[in-house]
PQR file with spaces between the fields and no chain letter, atoms N, CA, C, O and H, PARSE charges and radii, in Angstrom:
ATOM       1  N    MET     1       0.836   -1.068    0.467 -0.4000 1.5000
ATOM       2  CA   MET     1      -0.617   -0.366    0.293 -0.0000 2.0000
ATOM       3  C    MET     1       0.734    1.525   -0.187  0.5500 1.7000
ATOM       4  O    MET     1       0.387    2.471   -0.893 -0.5500 1.4000
ATOM       5  N    ALA     2       2.235    1.341    0.603 -0.4000 1.5000
ATOM       6  CA   ALA     2       2.877    2.177    0.402 -0.0000 2.0000
ATOM       7  C    ALA     2       3.483    3.001   -0.675  0.5500 1.7000
ATOM       8  O    ALA     2       3.977    4.126   -0.593 -0.5500 1.4000
ATOM       9  H    ALA     2       2.518    0.572    1.177  0.4000 1.0000
ATOM      10  N    ASN     3       3.354    2.258   -1.648 -0.4000 1.5000
ATOM      11  CA   ASN     3       4.005    2.074   -2.752 -0.0000 2.0000
ATOM      12  C    ASN     3       2.032    2.852   -3.801  0.5500 1.7000
ATOM      13  O    ASN     3       1.513    3.442   -4.749 -0.5500 1.4000
ATOM      14  H    ASN     3       2.953    1.345   -1.715  0.4000 1.0000
ATOM      15  N    GLN     4       1.997    2.684   -3.503 -0.4000 1.5000
ATOM      16  CA   GLN     4       0.118    3.037   -4.138 -0.0000 2.0000
ATOM      17  C    GLN     4      -0.234    4.467   -3.539  0.5500 1.7000
ATOM      18  O    GLN     4      -0.546    4.631   -2.360 -0.5500 1.4000
ATOM      19  H    GLN     4       2.418    2.205   -2.733  0.4000 1.0000
ATOM      20  N    GLU     5      -0.116    5.897   -4.870 -0.4000 1.5000
ATOM      21  CA   GLU     5      -0.801    6.270   -4.312 -0.0000 2.0000
ATOM      22  C    GLU     5      -2.251    7.071   -4.619  0.5500 1.7000
ATOM      23  O    GLU     5      -2.930    7.269   -5.627 -0.5500 1.4000
ATOM      24  H    GLU     5       0.138    5.763   -5.828  0.4000 1.0000
ATOM      25  N    MET     6      -2.362    7.474   -2.989 -0.4000 1.5000
ATOM      26  CA   MET     6      -4.366    7.600   -3.195 -0.0000 2.0000
ATOM      27  C    MET     6      -4.727    8.280   -3.919  0.5500 1.7000
ATOM      28  O    MET     6      -4.164    9.334   -4.212 -0.5500 1.4000
ATOM      29  H    MET     6      -1.810    7.313   -2.170  0.4000 1.0000
ATOM      30  N    PRO     7      -6.519    7.559   -4.758 -0.5600 1.5000
ATOM      31  CA   PRO     7      -6.521    7.967   -5.612  0.2800 2.0000
ATOM      32  C    PRO     7      -7.160    9.459   -6.334  0.5500 1.7000
ATOM      33  O    PRO     7      -7.191    9.914   -7.477 -0.5500 1.4000
ATOM      34  N    ILE     8      -7.780   10.057   -4.566 -0.4000 1.5000
ATOM      35  CA   ILE     8      -8.301   11.141   -4.609 -0.0000 2.0000
ATOM      36  C    ILE     8      -6.824   12.626   -4.705  0.5500 1.7000
ATOM      37  O    ILE     8      -7.244   13.772   -4.549 -0.5500 1.4000
ATOM      38  H    ILE     8      -7.754    9.688   -3.637  0.4000 1.0000
ATOM      39  N    PHE     9      -5.381   12.458   -4.932 -0.4000 1.5000
ATOM      40  CA   PHE     9      -4.651   13.184   -5.101 -0.0000 2.0000
ATOM      41  C    PHE     9      -4.266   13.072   -6.788  0.5500 1.7000
ATOM      42  O    PHE     9      -3.707   13.940   -7.459 -0.5500 1.4000
ATOM      43  H    PHE     9      -5.040   11.527   -5.058  0.4000 1.0000
ATOM      44  N    THR    10      -4.667   11.951   -7.167 -0.4000 1.5000
ATOM      45  CA   THR    10      -4.557   11.041   -8.783 -0.0000 2.0000
ATOM      46  C    THR    10      -5.734   12.413   -9.042  0.5500 1.7000
ATOM      47  O    THR    10      -5.719   13.620   -9.286 -0.5500 1.4000
ATOM      48  H    THR    10      -5.121   11.246   -6.621  0.4000 1.0000
ATOM      49  N    ARG    11      -6.405   11.641   -8.876 -0.4000 1.5000
ATOM      50  CA   ARG    11      -7.736   12.623   -9.433 -0.0000 2.0000
ATOM      51  C    ARG    11      -7.842   14.340   -9.805  0.5500 1.7000
ATOM      52  O    ARG    11      -8.006   15.090  -10.767 -0.5500 1.4000
ATOM      53  H    ARG    11      -6.418   10.661   -8.679  0.4000 1.0000
ATOM      54  N    THR    12      -7.639   14.367   -8.420 -0.4000 1.5000
ATOM      55  CA   THR    12      -7.258   16.579   -8.290 -0.0000 2.0000
ATOM      56  C    THR    12      -6.552   16.985   -9.010  0.5500 1.7000
ATOM      57  O    THR    12      -6.849   17.906   -9.772 -0.5500 1.4000
ATOM      58  H    THR    12      -7.505   13.758   -7.638  0.4000 1.0000
ATOM      59  N    PHE    13      -5.513   16.464   -8.982 -0.4000 1.5000
ATOM      60  CA   PHE    13      -4.071   16.738  -10.259 -0.0000 2.0000
ATOM      61  C    PHE    13      -4.871   15.814  -11.623  0.5500 1.7000
ATOM      62  O    PHE    13      -3.874   15.557  -12.298 -0.5500 1.4000
ATOM      63  H    PHE    13      -5.272   15.716   -8.364  0.4000 1.0000
ATOM      64  N    GLU    14      -5.711   15.375  -12.158 -0.4000 1.5000
ATOM      65  CA   GLU    14      -6.225   15.315  -13.374 -0.0000 2.0000
ATOM      66  C    GLU    14      -7.277   16.008  -13.690  0.5500 1.7000
ATOM      67  O    GLU    14      -7.772   16.122  -14.811 -0.5500 1.4000
ATOM      68  H    GLU    14      -6.521   15.584  -11.610  0.4000 1.0000
ATOM      69  N    LEU    15      -7.749   16.636  -12.364 -0.4000 1.5000
ATOM      70  CA   LEU    15      -9.225   17.771  -12.409 -0.0000 2.0000
ATOM      71  C    LEU    15      -8.303   19.284  -12.542  0.5500 1.7000
ATOM      72  O    LEU    15      -8.964   20.301  -12.753 -0.5500 1.4000
ATOM      73  H    LEU    15      -7.347   16.543  -11.453  0.4000 1.0000
ATOM      74  N    LEU    16      -6.863   19.400  -12.423 -0.4000 1.5000
ATOM      75  CA   LEU    16      -7.043   20.536  -12.228 -0.0000 2.0000
ATOM      76  C    LEU    16      -5.718   21.080  -13.905  0.5500 1.7000
ATOM      77  O    LEU    16      -5.337   22.146  -14.389 -0.5500 1.4000
ATOM      78  H    LEU    16      -6.326   18.574  -12.252  0.4000 1.0000
ATOM      79  N    SER    17      -5.437   19.302  -14.260 -0.4000 1.5000
ATOM      80  CA   SER    17      -3.998   19.451  -15.313 -0.0000 2.0000
ATOM      81  C    SER    17      -5.585   19.539  -16.339  0.5500 1.7000
ATOM      82  O    SER    17      -5.097   19.929  -17.400 -0.5500 1.4000
ATOM      83  H    SER    17      -5.747   18.436  -13.867  0.4000 1.0000
ATOM      84  N    TRP    18      -6.955   19.420  -16.582 -0.4000 1.5000
ATOM      85  CA   TRP    18      -7.886   19.727  -17.433 -0.0000 2.0000
ATOM      86  C    TRP    18      -8.413   20.436  -16.857  0.5500 1.7000
ATOM      87  O    TRP    18      -9.523   20.299  -17.372 -0.5500 1.4000
ATOM      88  H    TRP    18      -7.352   19.103  -15.721  0.4000 1.0000
ATOM      89  N    LEU    19      -8.568   21.339  -15.954 -0.4000 1.5000
ATOM      90  CA   LEU    19      -9.394   22.660  -15.491 -0.0000 2.0000
ATOM      91  C    LEU    19      -8.159   23.660  -16.034  0.5500 1.7000
ATOM      92  O    LEU    19      -8.290   23.529  -17.251 -0.5500 1.4000
ATOM      93  H    LEU    19      -7.666   21.450  -15.535  0.4000 1.0000
ATOM      94  N    LEU    20      -7.370   24.309  -15.895 -0.4000 1.5000
ATOM      95  CA   LEU    20      -6.543   25.117  -15.637 -0.0000 2.0000
ATOM      96  C    LEU    20      -6.227   25.529  -16.887  0.5500 1.7000
ATOM      97  O    LEU    20      -6.182   26.752  -17.021 -0.5500 1.4000
ATOM      98  H    LEU    20      -7.263   24.416  -14.906  0.4000 1.0000
ATOM      99  N    PRO    21      -5.966   24.784  -17.967 -0.5600 1.5000
ATOM     100  CA   PRO    21      -5.808   25.723  -19.526  0.2800 2.0000
ATOM     101  C    PRO    21      -7.166   25.790  -19.931  0.5500 1.7000
ATOM     102  O    PRO    21      -7.318   26.806  -20.608 -0.5500 1.4000
ATOM     103  N    VAL    22      -7.985   25.288  -19.836 -0.4000 1.5000
ATOM     104  CA   VAL    22      -9.856   25.546  -19.473 -0.0000 2.0000
ATOM     105  C    VAL    22      -9.993   26.701  -19.346  0.5500 1.7000
ATOM     106  O    VAL    22     -10.626   27.154  -20.300 -0.5500 1.4000
ATOM     107  H    VAL    22      -7.861   24.462  -19.286  0.4000 1.0000
ATOM     108  N    SER    23      -9.644   27.633  -18.443 -0.4000 1.5000
ATOM     109  CA   SER    23      -9.935   28.364  -17.781 -0.0000 2.0000
ATOM     110  C    SER    23      -9.116   29.307  -18.553  0.5500 1.7000
ATOM     111  O    SER    23      -9.951   30.176  -18.803 -0.5500 1.4000
ATOM     112  H    SER    23      -9.130   27.265  -17.668  0.4000 1.0000
ATOM     113  N    ASN    24      -8.343   29.578  -18.930 -0.4000 1.5000
ATOM     114  CA   ASN    24      -7.149   30.572  -19.205 -0.0000 2.0000
ATOM     115  C    ASN    24      -8.454   30.967  -21.065  0.5500 1.7000
ATOM     116  O    ASN    24      -8.240   31.982  -21.727 -0.5500 1.4000
ATOM     117  H    ASN    24      -7.665   28.873  -18.726  0.4000 1.0000
ATOM     118  N    HIS    25      -9.645   29.911  -21.490 -0.4000 1.5000
ATOM     119  CA   HIS    25     -10.951   31.015  -22.223 -0.0000 2.0000
ATOM     120  C    HIS    25     -11.494   31.611  -21.360  0.5500 1.7000
ATOM     121  O    HIS    25     -12.021   32.571  -21.921 -0.5500 1.4000
ATOM     122  H    HIS    25      -9.819   29.086  -20.952  0.4000 1.0000
ATOM     123  N    PHE    26     -11.686   31.644  -20.409 -0.4000 1.5000
ATOM     124  CA   PHE    26     -13.291   32.687  -19.414 -0.0000 2.0000
ATOM     125  C    PHE    26     -12.383   33.788  -19.462  0.5500 1.7000
ATOM     126  O    PHE    26     -11.182   34.012  -19.617 -0.5500 1.4000
ATOM     127  H    PHE    26     -11.257   30.864  -19.953  0.4000 1.0000
ATOM     128  N    SER    27     -13.201   34.236  -19.311 -0.4000 1.5000
ATOM     129  CA   SER    27     -13.407   36.184  -18.815 -0.0000 2.0000
ATOM     130  C    SER    27     -12.380   36.433  -17.774  0.5500 1.7000
ATOM     131  O    SER    27     -12.170   35.630  -16.865 -0.5500 1.4000
ATOM     132  H    SER    27     -14.176   34.054  -19.185  0.4000 1.0000
ATOM     133  N    ARG    28     -11.716   37.596  -17.920 -0.4000 1.5000
ATOM     134  CA   ARG    28     -11.280   38.250  -16.986 -0.0000 2.0000
ATOM     135  C    ARG    28     -11.999   37.728  -15.756  0.5500 1.7000
ATOM     136  O    ARG    28     -11.755   36.677  -15.164 -0.5500 1.4000
ATOM     137  H    ARG    28     -11.886   38.248  -18.659  0.4000 1.0000
ATOM     138  N    THR    29     -12.685   38.399  -15.543 -0.4000 1.5000
ATOM     139  CA   THR    29     -13.694   38.397  -14.726 -0.0000 2.0000
ATOM     140  C    THR    29     -14.022   37.250  -13.785  0.5500 1.7000
ATOM     141  O    THR    29     -14.341   37.344  -12.600 -0.5500 1.4000
ATOM     142  H    THR    29     -12.883   39.253  -16.024  0.4000 1.0000
ATOM     143  N    HIS    30     -13.882   36.103  -14.550 -0.4000 1.5000
ATOM     144  CA   HIS    30     -15.095   34.469  -14.072 -0.0000 2.0000
ATOM     145  C    HIS    30     -13.263   34.110  -14.094  0.5500 1.7000
ATOM     146  O    HIS    30     -12.942   33.051  -13.554 -0.5500 1.4000
ATOM     147  H    HIS    30     -13.622   36.026  -15.513  0.4000 1.0000
ATOM     148  N    ARG    31     -12.683   34.553  -14.405 -0.4000 1.5000
ATOM     149  CA   ARG    31     -11.122   33.780  -14.252 -0.0000 2.0000
ATOM     150  C    ARG    31     -11.064   34.162  -12.746  0.5500 1.7000
ATOM     151  O    ARG    31     -11.330   33.291  -11.917 -0.5500 1.4000
ATOM     152  H    ARG    31     -12.943   35.413  -14.844  0.4000 1.0000
ATOM     153  N    HIS    32     -10.771   35.262  -12.398 -0.4000 1.5000
ATOM     154  CA   HIS    32     -10.811   35.786  -11.010 -0.0000 2.0000
ATOM     155  C    HIS    32     -11.666   35.410   -9.784  0.5500 1.7000
ATOM     156  O    HIS    32     -11.298   34.901   -8.725 -0.5500 1.4000
ATOM     157  H    HIS    32     -10.555   35.969  -13.072  0.4000 1.0000
ATOM     158  N    THR    33     -13.334   35.915  -10.324 -0.4000 1.5000
ATOM     159  CA   THR    33     -13.669   34.440   -9.324 -0.0000 2.0000
ATOM     160  C    THR    33     -13.582   33.227   -9.323  0.5500 1.7000
ATOM     161  O    THR    33     -13.491   32.867   -8.149 -0.5500 1.4000
ATOM     162  H    THR    33     -13.634   36.328  -11.184  0.4000 1.0000
ATOM     163  N    PHE    34     -13.554   32.186  -10.156 -0.4000 1.5000
ATOM     164  CA   PHE    34     -12.823   30.776   -9.948 -0.0000 2.0000
ATOM     165  C    PHE    34     -11.744   31.013   -9.047  0.5500 1.7000
ATOM     166  O    PHE    34     -12.037   30.982   -7.852 -0.5500 1.4000
ATOM     167  H    PHE    34     -13.628   32.479  -11.109  0.4000 1.0000
ATOM     168  N    THR    35     -10.426   31.269   -9.394 -0.4000 1.5000
ATOM     169  CA   THR    35      -9.263   31.272   -8.662 -0.0000 2.0000
ATOM     170  C    THR    35      -9.959   31.381   -7.026  0.5500 1.7000
ATOM     171  O    THR    35      -9.988   30.593   -6.080 -0.5500 1.4000
ATOM     172  H    THR    35     -10.188   31.294  -10.365  0.4000 1.0000
ATOM     173  N    GLN    36     -10.459   32.707   -7.233 -0.4000 1.5000
ATOM     174  CA   GLN    36     -10.700   33.057   -5.363 -0.0000 2.0000
ATOM     175  C    GLN    36     -11.523   31.642   -5.084  0.5500 1.7000
ATOM     176  O    GLN    36     -11.191   30.883   -4.173 -0.5500 1.4000
ATOM     177  H    GLN    36     -10.435   33.347   -8.001  0.4000 1.0000
ATOM     178  N    ARG    37     -12.644   31.374   -5.984 -0.4000 1.5000
ATOM     179  CA   ARG    37     -12.863   30.393   -5.621 -0.0000 2.0000
ATOM     180  C    ARG    37     -12.169   28.560   -5.141  0.5500 1.7000
ATOM     181  O    ARG    37     -12.417   27.588   -4.428 -0.5500 1.4000
ATOM     182  H    ARG    37     -12.914   31.990   -6.724  0.4000 1.0000
ATOM     183  N    LEU    38     -11.539   28.897   -5.793 -0.4000 1.5000
ATOM     184  CA   LEU    38     -10.604   27.472   -5.926 -0.0000 2.0000
ATOM     185  C    LEU    38      -9.701   27.540   -4.150  0.5500 1.7000
ATOM     186  O    LEU    38      -9.478   26.531   -3.481 -0.5500 1.4000
ATOM     187  H    LEU    38     -11.337   29.687   -6.372  0.4000 1.0000
ATOM     188  N    LEU    39      -9.361   28.837   -3.768 -0.4000 1.5000
ATOM     189  CA   LEU    39      -8.307   28.825   -3.315 -0.0000 2.0000
ATOM     190  C    LEU    39      -9.320   29.302   -1.780  0.5500 1.7000
ATOM     191  O    LEU    39      -8.644   29.764   -0.860 -0.5500 1.4000
ATOM     192  H    LEU    39      -9.541   29.657   -4.312  0.4000 1.0000
ATOM     193  N    LEU    40     -10.637   29.203   -1.574 -0.4000 1.5000
ATOM     194  CA   LEU    40     -11.548   29.373   -0.420 -0.0000 2.0000
ATOM     195  C    LEU    40     -11.088   28.079    0.153  0.5500 1.7000
ATOM     196  O    LEU    40     -10.698   27.165   -0.574 -0.5500 1.4000
ATOM     197  H    LEU    40     -11.185   28.828   -2.321  0.4000 1.0000
ATOM     198  N    PRO    41     -11.146   27.960    1.989 -0.5600 1.5000
ATOM     199  CA   PRO    41     -11.486   26.990    2.336  0.2800 2.0000
ATOM     200  C    PRO    41     -12.772   26.769    2.153  0.5500 1.7000
ATOM     201  O    PRO    41     -13.551   27.721    2.183 -0.5500 1.4000
ATOM     202  N    ALA    42     -13.290   25.273    1.896 -0.4000 1.5000
ATOM     203  CA   ALA    42     -14.300   24.755    2.108 -0.0000 2.0000
ATOM     204  C    ALA    42     -15.342   25.219    3.104  0.5500 1.7000
ATOM     205  O    ALA    42     -14.886   25.304    4.244 -0.5500 1.4000
ATOM     206  H    ALA    42     -12.657   24.499    1.871  0.4000 1.0000
ATOM     207  N    PRO    43     -16.850   25.602    2.958 -0.5600 1.5000
ATOM     208  CA   PRO    43     -17.593   26.637    3.830  0.2800 2.0000
ATOM     209  C    PRO    43     -17.275   25.231    5.222  0.5500 1.7000
ATOM     210  O    PRO    43     -16.738   24.124    5.265 -0.5500 1.4000
ATOM     211  N    PRO    44     -17.922   26.070    6.072 -0.5600 1.5000
ATOM     212  CA   PRO    44     -18.415   25.125    7.441  0.2800 2.0000
ATOM     213  C    PRO    44     -19.693   24.319    7.203  0.5500 1.7000
ATOM     214  O    PRO    44     -20.468   24.391    6.249 -0.5500 1.4000
ATOM     215  N    ALA    45     -19.749   23.315    8.592 -0.4000 1.5000
ATOM     216  CA   ALA    45     -20.891   22.160    7.981 -0.0000 2.0000
ATOM     217  C    ALA    45     -22.070   23.107    7.863  0.5500 1.7000
ATOM     218  O    ALA    45     -22.096   23.936    8.772 -0.5500 1.4000
ATOM     219  H    ALA    45     -19.119   23.257    9.366  0.4000 1.0000
ATOM     220  N    GLY    46     -23.249   23.216    6.798 -0.4000 1.5000
ATOM     221  CA   GLY    46     -24.053   23.507    7.395 -0.0000 2.0000
ATOM     222  C    GLY    46     -24.179   24.983    6.560  0.5500 1.7000
ATOM     223  O    GLY    46     -25.344   25.323    6.356 -0.5500 1.4000
ATOM     224  H    GLY    46     -23.228   22.542    6.059  0.4000 1.0000
ATOM     225  N    GLY    47     -23.390   25.674    6.179 -0.4000 1.5000
ATOM     226  CA   GLY    47     -23.513   27.224    5.626 -0.0000 2.0000
ATOM     227  C    GLY    47     -22.598   27.132    4.426  0.5500 1.7000
ATOM     228  O    GLY    47     -22.052   26.112    4.003 -0.5500 1.4000
ATOM     229  H    GLY    47     -22.443   25.398    6.345  0.4000 1.0000
ATOM     230  N    SER    48     -22.521   28.314    3.964 -0.4000 1.5000
ATOM     231  CA   SER    48     -22.944   28.616    2.545 -0.0000 2.0000
ATOM     232  C    SER    48     -21.407   29.636    2.716  0.5500 1.7000
ATOM     233  O    SER    48     -20.960   29.875    3.838 -0.5500 1.4000
ATOM     234  H    SER    48     -22.965   29.142    4.307  0.4000 1.0000
ATOM     235  N    TYR    49     -20.757   30.136    1.495 -0.4000 1.5000
ATOM     236  CA   TYR    49     -20.218   31.214    1.236 -0.0000 2.0000
ATOM     237  C    TYR    49     -20.607   32.366    1.422  0.5500 1.7000
ATOM     238  O    TYR    49     -19.790   33.284    1.502 -0.5500 1.4000
ATOM     239  H    TYR    49     -21.120   29.942    0.584  0.4000 1.0000
ATOM     240  N    VAL    50     -21.694   32.535    1.511 -0.4000 1.5000
ATOM     241  CA   VAL    50     -22.386   33.723    1.359 -0.0000 2.0000
ATOM     242  C    VAL    50     -22.251   34.734    2.694  0.5500 1.7000
ATOM     243  O    VAL    50     -21.867   34.074    3.660 -0.5500 1.4000
ATOM     244  H    VAL    50     -22.358   31.790    1.446  0.4000 1.0000
ATOM     245  N    GLN    51     -22.374   35.575    2.888 -0.4000 1.5000
ATOM     246  CA   GLN    51     -21.773   36.072    4.183 -0.0000 2.0000
ATOM     247  C    GLN    51     -23.183   37.512    4.103  0.5500 1.7000
ATOM     248  O    GLN    51     -23.431   38.270    3.165 -0.5500 1.4000
ATOM     249  H    GLN    51     -22.685   36.111    2.103  0.4000 1.0000
ATOM     250  N    PRO    52     -23.673   37.443    5.117 -0.5600 1.5000
ATOM     251  CA   PRO    52     -24.857   38.098    5.470  0.2800 2.0000
ATOM     252  C    PRO    52     -24.174   39.898    5.603  0.5500 1.7000
ATOM     253  O    PRO    52     -24.927   40.823    5.906 -0.5500 1.4000
């Protein structure tokens, strides 16, 4: 098991390898929002990113 990579890391790498080149075609505003959402931590349980 030590020589085997965890699937979550492999899948995340594959997703980002596909997603980042695709995001180059987004408008500047959408790229900025997209990047901010990627960098934000996960929302609290039962919560959301929307602030009151």
